[in-house]
C-alpha positions, 0 to 999 in steps of 0.5 A: 863533715870529716876531712883528712889525708890529702884533703888537708895536705896542702893549704889550697886544699884547706881553702877548698874545704872552707868553700865546701863548709861555707856552702852548708845551709845547716849547722855542721860539725867539722873535723880535720885530721892532722896534716899529712905525715903528722901521725907517722912523724909522731910514731917515729918520734916515739920510737926514737925516744924509746930507743934513747935516740933523742937527737933523731927524735929532736930532728924529727920534731924540728922537721915536723914543726917546720912543716907546720910553720910553712903550712900556716904561712902559706895558708893564712894571709891575715897577719893576726890569724897567722900570729895566733896560729903560730902561737898555738903551734908553738905551744903544742911543739913545746910539749914535744920538746918537753917529752925529750927531756923526761925519762922514757916509759911505756906510759909516755909512749 
């Protein structure tokens, strides 16, 4: 089962996915695309970095990170699950912040 686009765009839609998957009687592989706007934001970040505009890249990263933090706060009511998700997100965004500190190259792009 693959879900993407608007089906993963809001926390309530993610809860709907859970109900769909939970109804399955056979084992299933579930694939979730990135949250809405993520791919475009990553392309924008890459473009800013390639132009040497690290300030705009940082601002876009911060905006995307805030979107993810808000999303999981609304999605996860269990404090343990929220803490774990917050840690995973922080780890991935740390990678983006590291990219801001290194020299741009086509390989990086």
